[in-house]
Backbone as CSV, one residue per row, in Angstrom:
resi,resn,N_x,N_y,N_z,CA_x,CA_y,CA_z,C_x,C_y,C_z
1,UNK,-46.223,14.184,-5.577,-45.576,15.348,-6.171,-44.070,15.116,-6.192
2,UNK,-43.449,15.434,-7.288,-42.014,15.214,-7.425,-41.238,16.148,-6.513
3,UNK,-40.105,15.654,-6.017,-39.255,16.479,-5.160,-38.685,17.623,-5.976
4,UNK,-38.505,18.803,-5.349,-37.940,19.939,-6.089,-36.515,19.648,-6.530
5,UNK,-36.168,20.196,-7.682,-34.813,20.025,-8.190,-33.864,20.925,-7.420
6,UNK,-32.768,20.352,-6.866,-31.822,21.186,-6.114,-31.244,22.294,-6.983
7,UNK,-31.036,23.437,-6.389,-30.435,24.571,-7.077,-28.921,24.493,-6.905
8,UNK,-28.183,24.156,-7.954,-26.731,23.988,-7.814,-26.031,25.262,-7.394
9,UNK,-26.660,26.414,-7.606,-26.015,27.677,-7.250,-26.048,27.925,-5.759
10,UNK,-26.944,27.236,-5.010,-27.080,27.523,-3.585,-25.819,27.146,-2.820
11,UNK,-25.271,25.950,-3.064,-24.044,25.551,-2.400,-22.837,26.261,-2.980
12,UNK,-22.876,26.503,-4.286,-21.729,27.143,-4.932,-21.487,28.535,-4.366
13,UNK,-22.571,29.223,-3.965,-22.423,30.588,-3.491,-22.262,30.667,-1.976
14,UNK,-22.363,29.540,-1.277,-22.277,29.565,0.172,-20.850,29.865,0.625
15,UNK,-20.746,30.666,1.675,-19.457,30.980,2.262,-19.065,29.854,3.207
16,UNK,-18.027,29.105,2.854,-17.606,27.946,3.632,-16.431,28.273,4.560
17,UNK,-16.141,29.551,4.750,-14.978,29.921,5.550,-15.049,29.364,6.967
18,UNK,-16.225,29.406,7.590,-16.336,28.920,8.961,-16.067,27.420,9.043
19,UNK,-16.525,26.680,8.050,-16.267,25.241,8.033,-14.777,24.967,7.852
20,UNK,-14.129,25.750,7.019,-12.688,25.597,6.833,-11.944,25.899,8.125
21,UNK,-12.360,26.948,8.826,-11.724,27.290,10.101,-11.971,26.204,11.139
22,UNK,-13.174,25.645,11.148,-13.487,24.571,12.093,-12.661,23.325,11.809
23,UNK,-12.401,23.060,10.534,-11.572,21.915,10.171,-10.157,22.091,10.718
24,UNK,-9.608,23.280,10.562,-8.270,23.552,11.090,-8.267,23.446,12.615
25,UNK,-9.324,23.928,13.257,-9.448,23.854,14.714,-9.504,22.398,15.166
26,UNK,-10.300,21.594,14.476,-10.415,20.172,14.822,-9.083,19.460,14.636
27,UNK,-8.358,19.770,13.562,-7.040,19.171,13.349,-6.106,19.510,14.505
28,UNK,-6.122,20.767,14.936,-5.233,21.195,16.019,-5.540,20.453,17.317
29,UNK,-6.824,20.195,17.573,-7.224,19.548,18.822,-7.008,18.036,18.807
30,UNK,-7.200,17.407,17.648,-7.259,15.944,17.589,-6.133,15.310,16.769
31,UNK,-5.148,16.108,16.371,-4.132,15.610,15.441,-3.390,14.385,15.951
32,UNK,-3.191,14.287,17.252,-2.391,13.185,17.796,-3.218,11.944,18.103
33,UNK,-4.532,12.023,17.982,-5.396,10.902,18.363,-5.553,9.901,17.228
34,UNK,-5.813,8.664,17.597,-6.100,7.598,16.639,-7.439,6.963,17.000
35,UNK,-8.092,6.379,16.012,-9.314,5.619,16.282,-8.975,4.452,17.202
36,UNK,-9.854,4.161,18.122,-9.597,3.156,19.152,-9.168,1.828,18.536
37,UNK,-7.978,1.368,18.943,-7.483,0.075,18.500,-6.981,0.035,17.075
38,UNK,-6.807,1.200,16.439,-6.356,1.239,15.046,-5.278,2.300,14.878
39,UNK,-4.713,2.345,13.677,-3.762,3.403,13.326,-4.425,4.530,12.547
40,UNK,-5.747,4.504,12.440,-6.473,5.505,11.663,-6.505,6.827,12.428
41,UNK,-6.086,7.924,11.819,-6.156,9.222,12.499,-7.604,9.545,12.894
42,UNK,-7.781,10.032,14.111,-9.143,10.299,14.587,-9.839,11.363,13.763
43,UNK,-9.045,12.262,13.186,-9.646,13.324,12.383,-10.428,12.763,11.205
44,UNK,-10.084,11.545,10.745,-10.829,10.927,9.648,-12.289,10.720,10.042
45,UNK,-12.511,10.308,11.291,-13.887,10.131,11.780,-14.613,11.473,11.805
46,UNK,-13.959,12.510,12.316,-14.614,13.811,12.440,-14.977,14.378,11.067
47,UNK,-14.078,14.238,10.100,-14.387,14.719,8.752,-15.506,13.904,8.125
48,UNK,-15.530,12.607,8.410,-16.585,11.751,7.861,-17.937,12.126,8.432
49,UNK,-17.984,12.424,9.721,-19.251,12.828,10.335,-19.739,14.134,9.721
50,UNK,-18.851,15.101,9.561,-19.243,16.370,8.945,-19.760,16.154,7.526
51,UNK,-19.094,15.270,6.776,-19.544,14.979,5.409,-20.921,14.335,5.412
52,UNK,-21.145,13.402,6.332,-22.460,12.768,6.420,-23.545,13.784,6.768
53,UNK,-23.241,14.714,7.664,-24.210,15.752,8.015,-24.639,16.504,6.759
54,UNK,-23.688,16.875,5.935,-24.023,17.597,4.702,-24.780,16.703,3.731
55,UNK,-24.376,15.431,3.635,-25.049,14.515,2.708,-26.508,14.281,3.101
56,UNK,-26.799,14.319,4.394,-28.170,14.095,4.845,-28.934,15.397,5.062
57,UNK,-28.468,16.470,4.426,-29.248,17.701,4.381,-28.899,18.749,5.404
58,UNK,-27.843,18.553,6.168,-27.466,19.529,7.175,-26.836,20.773,6.577
59,UNK,-26.775,21.812,7.388,-26.175,23.065,6.945,-24.756,23.200,7.490
60,UNK,-24.139,24.343,7.223,-22.737,24.530,7.589,-22.534,24.449,9.109
61,UNK,-23.411,25.059,9.892,-23.238,25.027,11.339,-23.380,23.610,11.886
62,UNK,-24.303,22.849,11.338,-24.443,21.453,11.762,-23.202,20.647,11.371
63,UNK,-22.642,20.932,10.200,-21.422,20.233,9.780,-20.244,20.603,10.684
64,UNK,-20.162,21.860,11.083,-19.109,22.270,12.020,-19.273,21.517,13.337
65,UNK,-20.507,21.402,13.802,-20.750,20.633,15.028,-20.344,19.177,14.840
66,UNK,-20.532,18.641,13.636,-20.075,17.292,13.347,-18.569,17.163,13.488
67,UNK,-17.843,18.160,13.022,-16.390,18.156,13.167,-15.958,18.237,14.631
68,UNK,-16.738,18.946,15.430,-16.336,19.250,16.807,-17.124,18.454,17.840
69,UNK,-17.876,17.440,17.403,-18.818,16.806,18.320,-18.150,16.122,19.510
70,UNK,-16.886,15.756,19.391,-16.183,15.095,20.485,-15.260,16.033,21.265
71,UNK,-15.284,17.308,20.944,-14.314,18.226,21.536,-14.470,18.344,23.046
72,UNK,-15.692,18.558,23.524,-15.912,18.682,24.970,-15.565,17.372,25.655
73,UNK,-16.003,16.270,25.058,-15.813,14.952,25.666,-14.344,14.544,25.713
74,UNK,-13.608,14.814,24.644,-12.230,14.326,24.552,-11.178,15.342,24.981
75,UNK,-11.490,16.622,24.846,-10.501,17.656,25.151,-10.802,18.328,26.493
76,UNK,-12.078,18.618,26.748,-12.436,19.209,28.026,-13.572,20.211,27.917
77,UNK,-14.295,20.397,29.024,-15.433,21.307,29.049,-15.019,22.759,28.844
78,UNK,-13.747,23.064,29.069,-13.285,24.433,28.863,-13.327,24.843,27.392
79,UNK,-13.503,23.854,26.490,-13.588,24.170,25.068,-14.982,24.672,24.658
80,UNK,-15.984,24.452,25.491,-17.347,24.852,25.116,-17.454,26.354,24.868
81,UNK,-16.986,27.227,25.769,-17.062,28.663,25.467,-16.192,29.071,24.281
82,UNK,-15.112,28.350,24.048,-14.263,28.639,22.892,-15.044,28.367,21.603
83,UNK,-15.733,27.239,21.578,-16.544,26.898,20.400,-17.640,27.939,20.192
84,UNK,-18.296,28.332,21.293,-19.373,29.320,21.185,-18.857,30.647,20.647
85,UNK,-17.683,31.065,21.099,-17.121,32.340,20.645,-16.684,32.270,19.190
86,UNK,-16.078,31.152,18.791,-15.529,31.060,17.440,-16.581,30.704,16.391
87,UNK,-17.550,29.855,16.776,-18.473,29.327,15.771,-19.951,29.553,16.105
88,UNK,-20.227,30.162,17.243,-21.588,30.550,17.568,-22.260,29.628,18.565
89,UNK,-23.298,30.154,19.239,-23.981,29.382,20.284,-24.711,28.149,19.770
90,UNK,-25.193,28.187,18.534,-25.889,27.011,17.997,-24.936,25.832,17.875
91,UNK,-23.741,26.066,17.342,-22.750,25.000,17.216,-22.379,24.469,18.595
92,UNK,-22.124,25.372,19.542,-21.755,24.945,20.889,-22.859,24.117,21.538
93,UNK,-24.109,24.497,21.292,-25.240,23.758,21.858,-25.316,22.342,21.292
94,UNK,-25.067,22.200,20.000,-25.098,20.873,19.386,-23.975,20.006,19.941
95,UNK,-22.778,20.585,20.037,-21.636,19.829,20.549,-21.905,19.385,21.985
96,UNK,-22.448,20.290,22.792,-22.805,19.920,24.166,-23.800,18.766,24.165
97,UNK,-24.790,18.811,23.295,-25.824,17.772,23.251,-25.278,16.432,22.773
98,UNK,-24.157,16.442,22.045,-23.545,15.201,21.564,-22.526,14.636,22.549
99,UNK,-22.387,15.275,23.707,-21.387,14.886,24.703,-22.004,13.966,25.738
100,UNK,-21.394,12.801,25.955,-21.958,11.900,26.975,-21.224,11.982,28.303
101,UNK,-20.106,12.721,28.352,-19.396,12.961,29.612,-18.414,14.102,29.402
102,UNK,-18.269,14.953,30.419,-17.300,16.045,30.320,-16.382,16.096,31.534
103,UNK,-16.287,14.961,32.230,-15.403,14.869,33.392,-14.417,13.721,33.169
104,UNK,-13.282,13.812,33.859,-12.264,12.779,33.782,-11.909,12.330,35.194
105,UNK,-11.873,11.049,35.483,-12.247,9.961,34.574,-13.747,9.948,34.298
106,UNK,-14.127,9.339,33.180,-15.530,9.272,32.809,-16.289,8.325,33.735
107,UNK,-17.592,8.562,33.913,-18.411,7.626,34.691,-18.432,6.250,34.031
108,UNK,-18.927,5.228,34.740,-18.975,3.874,34.170,-19.675,3.853,32.815
109,UNK,-19.177,2.974,31.932,-19.623,2.954,30.531,-21.134,2.773,30.394
110,UNK,-21.697,1.744,31.028,-23.116,1.445,30.841,-23.987,2.608,31.322
111,UNK,-23.636,3.201,32.453,-24.420,4.325,32.972,-24.378,5.502,32.008
112,UNK,-23.210,5.764,31.416,-23.094,6.859,30.451,-23.972,6.626,29.234
113,UNK,-23.951,5.399,28.734,-24.712,5.114,27.522,-26.217,5.137,27.787
114,UNK,-26.637,4.658,28.941,-28.055,4.725,29.281,-28.502,6.181,29.432
115,UNK,-27.644,7.001,30.040,-27.977,8.415,30.189,-28.046,9.108,28.825
116,UNK,-27.145,8.737,27.917,-27.154,9.354,26.585,-28.423,8.977,25.829
117,UNK,-28.815,7.725,25.921,-30.058,7.302,25.264,-31.254,8.064,25.815
118,UNK,-31.301,8.252,27.134,-32.402,9.005,27.736,-32.367,10.464,27.283
119,UNK,-31.180,11.011,27.165,-31.016,12.405,26.739,-31.507,12.615,25.306
120,UNK,-31.338,11.634,24.447,-31.782,11.781,23.063,-33.285,12.045,22.964
121,UNK,-34.047,11.559,23.914,-35.504,11.727,23.880,-35.903,13.200,23.911
122,UNK,-35.016,14.063,24.399,-35.334,15.490,24.521,-34.384,16.367,23.715
123,UNK,-33.565,15.753,22.871,-32.566,16.500,22.108,-33.215,17.237,20.938
124,UNK,-32.569,18.315,20.512,-33.045,19.076,19.360,-32.826,18.298,18.075
125,UNK,-33.528,18.708,17.030,-33.327,18.091,15.722,-31.888,18.279,15.246
126,UNK,-31.308,19.446,15.527,-29.903,19.690,15.199,-29.015,18.612,15.807
127,UNK,-29.194,18.388,17.105,-28.348,17.429,17.811,-28.604,16.008,17.329
128,UNK,-29.862,15.677,17.060,-30.186,14.329,16.583,-29.506,14.048,15.246
129,UNK,-29.497,15.035,14.359,-28.857,14.839,13.056,-27.370,14.554,13.217
130,UNK,-26.683,15.379,13.997,-25.241,15.207,14.163,-24.933,13.905,14.892
131,UNK,-25.699,13.611,15.935,-25.477,12.377,16.685,-25.704,11.151,15.808
132,UNK,-26.774,11.159,15.023,-27.063,10.011,14.162,-25.961,9.810,13.122
133,UNK,-25.421,10.895,12.591,-24.325,10.770,11.627,-23.074,10.204,12.300
134,UNK,-22.813,10.640,13.521,-21.698,10.084,14.296,-21.879,8.585,14.494
135,UNK,-23.080,8.182,14.918,-23.321,6.762,15.188,-23.312,5.941,13.898
136,UNK,-23.789,6.522,12.801,-23.760,5.807,11.526,-22.319,5.539,11.097
137,UNK,-21.466,6.539,11.184,-20.074,6.311,10.785,-19.416,5.283,11.693
138,UNK,-19.674,5.368,12.997,-19.117,4.383,13.923,-19.614,2.973,13.607
139,UNK,-20.915,2.849,13.356,-21.484,1.526,13.083,-20.890,0.935,11.812
140,UNK,-20.752,1.753,10.797,-20.164,1.252,9.549,-18.708,0.842,9.755
141,UNK,-17.973,1.585,10.577,-16.583,1.221,10.861,-16.512,-0.108,11.609
142,UNK,-17.434,-0.315,12.544,-17.474,-1.582,13.277,-17.757,-2.735,12.317
143,UNK,-18.689,-2.537,11.400,-19.017,-3.577,10.423,-17.790,-3.911,9.571
144,UNK,-17.083,-2.894,9.113,-15.875,-3.129,8.322,-14.854,-3.935,9.116
145,UNK,-14.667,-3.564,10.376,-13.694,-4.278,11.209,-14.148,-5.698,11.525
146,UNK,-15.442,-5.905,11.682,-15.944,-7.264,11.903,-15.655,-8.145,10.699
147,UNK,-15.816,-7.595,9.510,-15.537,-8.374,8.301,-14.050,-8.704,8.192
148,UNK,-13.210,-7.802,8.686,-11.765,-7.979,8.550,-11.177,-8.803,9.691
149,UNK,-11.612,-8.519,10.915,-10.967,-9.104,12.091,-11.851,-10.060,12.887
150,UNK,-13.142,-10.116,12.569,-14.039,-10.962,13.345,-14.370,-10.332,14.688
151,UNK,-15.023,-11.100,15.533,-15.543,-10.554,16.788,-14.448,-10.193,17.791
152,UNK,-13.214,-10.607,17.542,-12.121,-10.209,18.439,-11.985,-8.699,18.507
153,UNK,-12.449,-7.991,17.461,-12.304,-6.541,17.448,-13.110,-5.869,18.556
154,UNK,-14.127,-6.551,19.092,-14.917,-5.954,20.177,-14.083,-5.754,21.444
155,UNK,-12.948,-6.408,21.527,-12.090,-6.261,22.688,-11.557,-4.860,22.882
156,UNK,-11.605,-4.049,21.824,-11.100,-2.676,21.953,-12.124,-1.741,22.586
157,UNK,-13.382,-2.203,22.724,-14.453,-1.353,23.237,-14.762,-1.657,24.698
158,UNK,-15.049,-0.616,25.465,-15.347,-0.788,26.883,-16.569,-1.669,27.109
159,UNK,-17.533,-1.615,26.195,-18.755,-2.402,26.350,-18.632,-3.831,25.869
160,UNK,-17.511,-4.173,25.240,-17.363,-5.513,24.704,-18.397,-5.795,23.624
161,UNK,-18.516,-7.049,23.238,-19.449,-7.404,22.162,-20.894,-7.187,22.578
162,UNK,-21.280,-7.691,23.731,-22.680,-7.591,24.141,-23.091,-6.143,24.362
163,UNK,-22.238,-5.387,25.053,-22.578,-3.999,25.324,-22.634,-3.156,24.068
164,UNK,-21.692,-3.370,23.166,-21.655,-2.580,21.939,-22.862,-2.853,21.065
165,UNK,-23.203,-4.127,20.890,-24.366,-4.439,20.053,-25.656,-3.969,20.726
166,UNK,-25.740,-4.088,22.063,-26.918,-3.547,22.770,-27.056,-2.056,22.517
167,UNK,-25.947,-1.311,22.658,-26.003,0.142,22.548,-26.422,0.582,21.151
168,UNK,-25.834,-0.009,20.128,-26.174,0.421,18.772,-27.577,-0.009,18.370
169,UNK,-28.049,-1.125,18.893,-29.429,-1.518,18.650,-30.379,-0.511,19.286
170,UNK,-30.074,-0.085,20.508,-30.908,0.899,21.193,-30.849,2.255,20.497
171,UNK,-29.666,2.654,20.046,-29.539,3.909,19.305,-30.371,3.882,18.032
172,UNK,-30.285,2.788,17.300,-31.040,2.679,16.054,-32.537,2.809,16.309
173,UNK,-33.023,2.135,17.339,-34.447,2.222,17.669,-34.828,3.656,18.028
174,UNK,-33.973,4.345,18.776,-34.264,5.717,19.185,-34.318,6.650,17.981
175,UNK,-33.329,6.554,17.093,-33.322,7.447,15.937,-34.456,7.125,14.968
176,UNK,-34.850,5.880,14.902,-35.979,5.525,14.045,-37.263,6.212,14.513
177,UNK,-37.396,6.377,15.828,-38.563,7.068,16.376,-38.425,8.583,16.304
178,UNK,-37.247,9.068,16.646,-37.063,10.503,16.847,-36.674,11.256,15.582
179,UNK,-36.044,10.577,14.634,-35.589,11.229,13.404,-35.821,10.295,12.220
180,UNK,-37.081,9.910,11.992,-37.343,8.942,10.917,-36.956,9.507,9.551
181,UNK,-36.445,8.612,8.704,-36.030,9.040,7.376,-34.842,8.240,6.903
182,UNK,-34.214,8.665,5.814,-33.109,7.901,5.224,-31.941,7.681,6.174
183,UNK,-31.615,8.674,6.996,-30.473,8.528,7.908,-30.741,7.428,8.924
184,UNK,-31.913,7.436,9.532,-32.255,6.388,10.496,-32.309,5.024,9.822
185,UNK,-32.789,4.982,8.594,-32.855,3.718,7.854,-31.452,3.183,7.578
186,UNK,-30.541,4.073,7.181,-29.173,3.634,6.902,-28.473,3.167,8.176
187,UNK,-28.751,3.831,9.292,-28.191,3.381,10.563,-28.736,2.004,10.919
188,UNK,-30.031,1.791,10.716,-30.623,0.484,11.004,-29.979,-0.613,10.166
189,UNK,-29.688,-0.322,8.905,-29.037,-1.313,8.041,-27.634,-1.646,8.549
190,UNK,-26.896,-0.613,8.971,-25.548,-0.849,9.489,-25.595,-1.656,10.778
191,UNK,-26.559,-1.354,11.641,-26.687,-2.081,12.901,-27.098,-3.533,12.648
192,UNK,-27.964,-3.757,11.679,-28.332,-5.125,11.330,-27.108,-5.915,10.872
193,UNK,-26.280,-5.288,10.031,-25.061,-5.956,9.579,-24.136,-6.256,10.763
194,UNK,-24.063,-5.310,11.713,-23.254,-5.525,12.910,-23.765,-6.731,13.694
195,UNK,-25.071,-6.810,13.898,-25.671,-7.926,14.640,-25.409,-9.246,13.921
196,UNK,-25.567,-9.239,12.609,-25.397,-10.470,11.825,-23.954,-10.972,11.896
197,UNK,-23.016,-10.060,11.776,-21.606,-10.457,11.800,-21.143,-10.816,13.210
198,UNK,-21.755,-10.186,14.212,-21.381,-10.493,15.595,-21.965,-11.821,16.053
199,UNK,-23.163,-12.135,15.576,-23.835,-13.353,16.012,-24.728,-13.835,14.875
200,UNK,-24.162,-14.440,13.832,-24.928,-14.788,12.632,-26.079,-15.723,12.883
201,UNK,-26.041,-16.510,13.957,-27.110,-17.471,14.224,-28.350,-16.784,14.769
202,UNK,-28.127,-15.764,15.636,-29.236,-15.152,16.343,-29.578,-13.750,15.884
203,UNK,-28.945,-13.268,14.823,-29.264,-11.935,14.343,-30.721,-11.845,13.924
204,UNK,-31.428,-10.728,14.280,-32.824,-10.598,13.904,-32.976,-10.420,12.402
205,UNK,-34.131,-10.770,11.892,-34.408,-10.599,10.468,-34.514,-9.139,10.130
206,UNK,-34.017,-8.751,8.969,-34.135,-7.374,8.513,-35.555,-7.134,8.062
207,UNK,-36.147,-6.024,8.523,-37.530,-5.694,8.143,-37.562,-4.382,7.407
């Protein structure tokens, strides 16, 4: 059976005020940050994640969570009730679920990532969508940097080359099981490209 034709009036009539307010909120919180090891404003990542959420079928609240997914982790746990009050408990719940640490200093890198992978097994569909979009944008950025700078770029990451490729391979496998579909497939393609560029001799075959 053919897929239903999208109704162009549905998005046109949607009230996007909350998303606009969330964008301004995210700018205020993250304006001074840069992507790790680059001059790219961090807000570019947050806007990209929100855009991916919408492109893969998410709604306005999920897109807001995409904009704010790093707020608790990077700004502090005191922002969680602020998010809940301004944008609702669903958004706050998604942001909490996308957080791998809310204390400073953060726990050791490998332990955090293993805990996050275990947490995904019980995460809501809302959280899985936002998290997968976050990881997809990150993976694509890593691939771009590998093409430009080679494997030296892994030096900017706490996990280094081996840890980073391990983590994204594990994430891809998890999302393929937990959220099968185009988003998981696109993440798998990005991770394959990452593996190939990081270690062209031993990269697994694409299936």
